[in-house]
C-alpha positions as CSV (number, residue, x, y, z in Angstrom):
1,X,0.0,17.4,-2.9
2,X,-0.8,15.0,-5.8
3,X,-2.9,12.0,-6.4
4,X,-1.3,8.6,-7.1
5,X,-0.2,9.6,-10.7
6,X,3.1,8.1,-11.7
7,X,3.3,10.7,-14.5
8,X,2.9,13.6,-12.0
9,X,5.5,12.1,-9.7
10,X,8.0,11.6,-12.5
11,X,7.5,15.1,-13.7
12,X,8.1,16.6,-10.3
13,X,11.2,14.5,-9.6
14,X,12.7,15.2,-13.1
15,X,12.1,18.9,-12.6
16,X,13.2,19.3,-8.9
17,X,15.3,16.2,-8.3
18,X,15.0,13.6,-5.6
19,X,15.6,16.1,-2.8
20,X,12.0,17.3,-2.9
21,X,9.4,15.6,-0.8
22,X,6.3,14.9,-2.8
23,X,3.1,14.5,-0.7
24,X,0.5,12.1,-2.0
25,X,-3.2,12.5,-1.0
26,X,-4.3,9.8,1.4
27,X,-7.8,9.7,-0.1
28,X,-6.3,8.9,-3.6
29,X,-4.1,6.2,-2.1
30,X,-7.0,4.6,-0.2
31,X,-9.1,4.7,-3.3
32,X,-6.3,3.0,-5.4
33,X,-5.8,0.4,-2.6
34,X,-9.6,-0.3,-2.4
35,X,-9.7,-1.2,-6.1
36,X,-7.0,-3.8,-5.5
37,X,-8.5,-5.0,-2.2
38,X,-11.8,-5.8,-4.0
39,X,-9.9,-8.2,-6.2
40,X,-8.6,-10.3,-3.3
41,X,-10.2,-13.8,-3.5
42,X,-9.8,-16.9,-1.5
43,X,-9.7,-20.2,-3.2
44,X,-11.8,-21.6,-0.3
45,X,-15.0,-19.6,-0.1
46,X,-16.7,-16.3,-0.5
47,X,-16.7,-15.8,3.3
48,X,-12.9,-16.3,3.4
49,X,-12.5,-13.8,0.6
50,X,-14.5,-11.2,2.6
51,X,-12.4,-11.9,5.7
52,X,-9.2,-11.5,3.6
53,X,-10.4,-8.2,2.2
54,X,-11.4,-7.0,5.7
55,X,-8.0,-8.0,7.1
56,X,-6.2,-6.2,4.2
57,X,-8.0,-3.0,5.0
58,X,-6.9,-3.2,8.6
59,X,-3.3,-3.8,7.6
60,X,-3.4,-1.0,5.1
61,X,-4.7,1.5,7.7
62,X,-2.0,0.4,10.1
63,X,0.6,1.0,7.5
64,X,-0.7,4.4,6.5
65,X,-1.0,5.7,10.0
66,X,2.2,4.2,11.5
67,X,3.8,6.7,13.9
68,X,7.3,6.1,12.7
69,X,9.4,4.1,10.3
70,X,10.1,1.4,12.9
71,X,6.3,0.8,13.5
72,X,5.8,0.8,9.7
73,X,8.4,-1.9,9.4
74,X,6.8,-4.1,12.0
75,X,3.3,-3.7,10.4
76,X,4.8,-4.3,6.9
77,X,6.4,-7.5,8.1
78,X,3.0,-8.7,9.5
79,X,1.3,-7.8,6.2
80,X,4.0,-9.5,4.2
81,X,3.8,-12.7,6.2
82,X,0.0,-12.9,5.6
83,X,-0.3,-11.9,2.0
84,X,2.7,-13.7,0.6
85,X,0.7,-16.8,1.5
86,X,-2.9,-15.6,1.1
87,X,-2.6,-13.4,-2.1
88,X,0.8,-13.0,-3.7
89,X,-0.7,-10.7,-6.4
90,X,-1.9,-8.2,-3.8
91,X,1.4,-8.4,-2.0
92,X,3.4,-7.8,-5.2
93,X,1.2,-4.8,-6.1
94,X,1.9,-3.2,-2.6
95,X,5.6,-4.1,-2.8
96,X,6.1,-2.7,-6.3
97,X,4.0,0.5,-6.1
98,X,3.9,1.5,-2.4
99,X,6.7,0.0,-0.4
100,X,9.4,2.1,-2.3
101,X,7.4,5.3,-1.4
102,X,7.4,4.7,2.3
103,X,8.9,7.3,4.6
104,X,12.3,6.5,5.9
105,X,13.8,7.7,9.2
């Protein structure tokens, strides 16, 4: 089990190949996500920013604890529809860094 280090992930994959399953610590993932969630801002008001951050945390928990790839896909599409409109920067961060690491069936 590793934290969210790209360097560690690259070293493991270059040593053992892509057939190895690398486990990433949920605490480290949530900490990395929280740093990004705190940057979510609404152009409307502070209250709207807080609501968007709260909604992001709910979406992220549902993604992390999805029971199977199908449930994850449903939750991802809900997240995508919301944050493509509300905060493209946050969506892009999640899509670039975490979506490729999702479990597949």
